[in-house]
N, C-alpha and C positions, 0 to 999 in steps of 0.2 A: 872276572878278574878284581874287580874293584871290590867284591865282596869279599873275595879271598884277601885282598890287600888288607882290609881291615879286621880279619882274623887275625892274619899274620903280625898286625900291629898290636893287637891285643897280646899276643905271645911274646912278641919282643918286651913290651912292658912287665909282662908276668916273670919272664927270665931274667930282666933285671932285678924283679922284686925280690927273687930268690938268690940273686949275684951270680948266676950261670951266665958268664959273658961269652962262652964259644957258642951255645945255643943262640944267644939273642945275637951274634954276629952271623951264624951263619941262616936266621931268619931273615935278619935285616939285607944280606946278599939277596936272599930270595926274592924280597920285597926290590931291591932295586931292579934286579931281571924282569920283574914283572912290569915295572915301571917303563922300563926301555922295551921291552914287548910291546904295551900299548902305544907309546908313540911310533913306535913304527909301524903297527897297525893302522895310525892315524895319517901317518906319512904314504902308505899303501893305499888308503881309500883316497887322500887327495890325487895321487897319482892316476888312480882308477878313474876319478871324475874328470882329470884334465884329457884323457885319452877321449873317455866318452864325448866329451864336446869338442873333440878333435875329429872325431869318427862323424858327430852332427854336422858340422862343419863343410868338410868334405862331400857328404851327402846332401847339403845345400847346393854348395857349387856344382855338383852334377846334375843336379836337376835345374839349376838354372843353365846350365850349359845347353842341356838338352832341348828350354824353350827357347834359348836364343835361334839354335839350330832350325825349329820350327817356323819362326819368325821371321827369318831368311829365308827359308822355304816361300813362306807366305808372301813376303816381299818380292821373290822372284817373280811368283804367279802374275800378281798384281802390275809389275812393271812391264810383263809379257803380255797384258790384258789392255793397257793404258798405253796409246799413242800419244810420246809426249811433244812431238811436233806439231802434231791436231792442237794438242789444249793450249800451247804455247802461242798460236795464231788466233784461237778463239779468244783469250784473254786478251791480246792486242786489241781484237776488234770491239770485245767489250769494253776497255779502256776509253778506247776511241769515244763510242756511244755515251758514256757515262761521261766524258768530257764535255761533247755536244749539249747533252740534256743541261748539265752545269751552267754552262753558259747561258742556253736559250733561257733557262728559270732564272737568271739575274737579268737578262733583258727584259722577260716579262714582267718580274717583280719591279723593276725600275719603273716601268712603263705605267706599272699599275700605283706604285707608289706617286710619280707625278701626276697621272690623272686624279687622284684623290686629293690631291694638294691643290687646295681651291682659295680664291679670294675671303671665301666664308671665314675661313680658318685665321687668315690673316687678319680679317675684322675682328674673330675671338680672340687671339691674340692682343691684340690693341687694348681692347677694351680689359682684359687680365692685368697687362702692365699699368695702363692706367688705376685700376684698382689697386694694385700693391704700390703707385707712385703716391695714391691719394693717403693708403695709409700709411706709409713710411715719411711723408712730409706733412702729415695730420692736417691742418687746418690750412696751412699757407701755400698748398696745391691746390684745395678747395678756393681759395680766396683769386685766385688768377682768374683772369678774364677767359671763357671758352674759348673766344677764337685764337689765344695765345696758346691756349695748351695744345689747340687742335694743328694750329702751323709748325708748332714745335714736333709733335708726334709725327706730322706729314713729311716733313724735312728728313729726317732719318730712313723713316721708311720708302723714300723714292731713291735713295742712295743706295740702301739694301737692295729695293727692285734692279736698280741696273746692275751691282753684282752679281745677282741672280741669274739674270740674262745671261752672263757672259759664263758662270758656272754652269747652266744648260746646255747652253751650245757645246762647251767641252765635253760636258755629259755624254750628248748626243753623239759628237764625235768619237768619243772612246768606243762607247754601244756599236755604233757602225764598224769599227775596225775589229772590233769582237767579233760580230756577225759575220764579217769576210773572212775571218780565219776559220771559224765552223762552216762556212761552206766550202772552203777548199781544203 
């Protein structure tokens, strides 16, 4: 059609050169009709593509419905095989056992930590603090008499030791309360 349009355009130009207006008008009318026909063909093509896409969508929906119905059947079979009350009871027992295990693990960890914390660590801590103080204070701390330095270190350590005894007793009572909960 486009080739024919080019030929008709040439013919219109030739007719115009010859001063034959009636032939030029009839050829121009043919050209306009062919352009309208081309536009209609494009519209029809677009409509056919739209219909094709709607059909594809319908097929996809039908497939999805089929798959969902099969999934529903499988879920029904699984529900029939599975006994929900028994699973719920099992899960509750599992939860209780996990809670007991967590509490026992905390008790064991606390006991191990308290057993590992000995006076050796405290001595090492005091030495490290003394080194840091010596570095910070420079020569002033080094010039202090040894007896004064040890006395100052012992006084805060004794106060901390008393506070630790109170904290240890509170922790021990708390652990005993947890253990009693677990046993009940």
